[in-house]
C-alpha positions in Angstrom: 0.0 0.0 0.0 1.2 3.5 -0.8 0.5 6.8 0.7 0.4 9.8 -1.7 0.7 13.1 0.3 -0.6 16.0 -1.8 -0.3 18.7 0.9 2.9 20.8 0.2 3.2 21.8 3.9 3.0 18.1 5.0 5.7 17.2 2.5 7.9 20.1 3.7 7.5 19.0 7.3 8.3 15.4 6.5 11.5 16.4 4.6 12.6 18.7 7.4 12.1 16.0 10.0 14.0 13.5 8.0 16.9 16.0 7.5 17.0 16.9 11.2 16.9 13.3 12.3 19.3 12.0 9.6 16.6 9.5 8.7 14.7 8.6 5.5 11.4 10.4 5.0 9.6 7.1 5.5 11.5 6.4 8.7 11.0 9.9 10.0 7.3 9.8 9.2 6.9 6.3 10.7 8.6 7.3 14.0 6.6 10.5 14.2 3.3 8.6 13.7 4.3 6.0 16.3 5.1 8.7 18.8 1.8 10.5 18.1 -0.2 7.3 18.4 1.5 6.5 21.7 0.7 10.0 23.0 -2.9 9.7 21.9 -3.4 6.3 23.6 -6.3 6.5 26.0 -5.5 6.8 29.7 -6.1 3.5 31.4 -9.4 3.5 33.4 -9.6 2.1 36.9 -12.2 -0.4 37.8 -14.6 0.6 40.7 -12.7 -1.8 43.0 -9.3 -0.3 42.1 -10.7 3.2 42.7 -12.2 2.3 46.0 -8.9 0.6 47.1 -6.9 3.7 46.1 -9.3 6.0 48.1 -9.0 3.7 51.1 -5.2 3.8 50.9 -5.2 7.6 50.7 -7.6 7.9 53.7 -5.4 5.4 55.7 -2.3 7.6 55.0 -4.3 10.6 56.2 -5.2 8.8 59.4 -1.6 7.8 60.0 -0.4 11.3 59.4 -3.0 12.7 61.9 -1.9 10.2 64.5 1.7 11.1 64.0 0.9 14.8 64.6 -1.3 14.0 67.6 1.4 11.7 69.2 3.9 14.6 69.1 1.4 17.2 70.3 1.6 19.1 67.1 -1.6 21.0 66.5 -3.4 20.2 63.2 -4.4 23.4 61.4 -8.0 23.9 60.2 -8.8 24.4 56.6 -9.3 28.1 57.2 -5.9 28.3 58.8 -4.2 26.5 55.9 -6.0 28.8 53.4 -4.9 31.9 55.3 -1.3 30.6 55.3 -1.3 29.7 51.7 -3.4 32.4 50.0 -3.6 36.2 50.3 -6.9 38.2 50.7 -7.5 38.0 46.9 -7.1 34.2 46.8 -3.7 34.3 45.2 -0.9 32.1 46.3 1.5 33.8 48.7 
């Protein structure tokens, strides 16, 4: 099977890529298409069970962190205190 590219800009890009990569036009186009297909691959979806397991793991880490602070007598800031620390009156990062 052959591919006949009639768009002058596409031909120009293929030639430039081949020149810059010291490859044949076919090789450069093949590699570029492979990279683009890899980039366009759908992001893997989690099953409901995997999602629930990940949420449980994050919550367990949060609980362990809270216990670590409490055991050392370190006060845990409220959300408002954290927001005040991190953002100015206009809501912009400090």
